[in-house]
C-alpha positions in Angstrom: -12.3 -17.0 0.2 -9.7 -15.2 2.3 -9.7 -11.5 1.8 -6.6 -9.5 1.0 -5.9 -7.4 4.1 -5.0 -3.8 3.3 -3.5 -1.1 5.6 -3.8 2.5 4.4 -1.1 5.1 5.1 -2.4 7.9 2.9 -2.6 11.6 3.0 -4.2 14.0 2.1 -7.5 12.9 3.6 -9.4 13.1 0.3 -7.0 10.7 -1.4 -7.3 8.3 1.5 -11.1 8.4 1.2 -10.9 7.7 -2.5 -8.6 4.7 -2.0 -10.7 3.4 0.9 -13.9 3.6 -1.2 -12.2 1.8 -4.1 -11.0 -1.0 -1.8 -14.3 -1.4 0.1 -16.1 -2.1 -3.2 -13.9 -5.2 -3.8 -15.3 -8.5 -2.5 -11.8 -9.9 -2.2 -10.2 -7.0 -0.2 -10.6 -5.6 3.3 -9.3 -2.4 4.7 -8.0 -3.3 8.2 -6.9 0.1 9.3 -5.5 3.5 8.5 -2.4 5.2 9.9 -1.1 8.7 9.5 2.6 8.7 10.3 5.6 6.5 9.5 6.1 5.3 13.1 2.5 4.3 13.4 2.7 2.5 10.1 5.7 0.4 11.2 4.0 -0.5 14.5 0.6 -1.3 13.0 2.1 -3.4 10.2 4.0 -5.4 12.7 1.1 -5.9 15.1 -1.7 -6.8 12.7 -2.1 -9.3 9.9 -1.5 -7.2 6.8 -1.0 -8.4 3.2 -0.7 -5.0 1.4 0.2 -1.5 2.6 -0.9 1.4 0.4 1.3 4.5 1.1 1.0 8.0 -0.2 4.2 9.6 1.1 4.4 13.3 1.7 8.1 13.1 1.1 9.3 10.9 -1.7 12.8 10.8 -0.1 11.3 8.9 2.9 9.5 6.3 0.7 12.3 3.8 -0.1 13.5 3.8 3.5 10.0 2.9 4.9 9.5 0.3 2.2 12.9 -1.3 3.0 12.2 -1.3 6.7 8.8 -2.9 6.3 10.0 -5.5 3.9 13.0 -6.4 6.1 10.6 -7.2 8.9 7.9 -8.8 6.8 9.2 -10.2 3.5 5.7 -11.4 2.4 4.3 -7.9 2.6 3.5 -6.0 -0.6 3.6 -2.2 -0.6 2.0 0.1 -3.1 3.1 3.7 -3.1 1.1 6.4 -4.9 2.3 9.9 -5.5 -0.3 12.3 -4.1 -0.6 13.9 -7.6 -1.6 10.5 -9.0 1.1 10.5 -11.7 3.1 7.5 -10.5 2.6 4.3 -8.5 5.0 1.6 -7.6 4.8 -1.9 -6.1 7.5 -2.9 -3.7 8.2 -6.5 -2.9 10.8 -8.3 -0.9 14.3 -8.5 -2.5 14.4 -4.8 -3.3 12.0 -5.3 -6.2 10.2 -2.2 -7.3 7.8 -2.3 -10.2 6.2 0.8 -11.8 2.4 0.6 -12.1 1.8 2.0 -15.5 -0.9 4.6 -15.8 -2.1 4.6 -12.2 -5.8 4.0 -12.2 -8.3 2.1 -10.1 -8.0 -0.9 -12.5 -4.2 -1.0 -12.6 -3.8 -0.6 -8.8 -6.4 -3.3 -8.0 -4.8 -5.5 -10.7 -1.3 -5.0 -9.1 -2.6 -5.9 -5.7 -4.3 -9.1 -6.9 -1.3 -10.1 -9.1 1.2 -9.6 -6.3 -0.8 -11.8 -4.0 -0.8 -14.8 -6.4 
């Protein structure tokens, strides 16, 4: 079975650790790296085989621009954005599709990743 390759771009550190721990317990997912800033995210996503990027943006205004840029370069990429306060999560896909992940939880986020890869 081919694992879903996930790149993390999350801050604060404690949130990143929680997300990483959640993903590493999944037999069908693999964390392939972690980046801290938008430029590093763009470069790493382009240079490595990535299926899903999980982003916790510090600035919600930057979020749509980064997602559009990543998806323009890699239309098959899936992006999950999580608000740092944990109150909202969204799945971005090619074609400017943005889907709200209701009640962000471990189960709903993992489900959204798996569903988007089908």
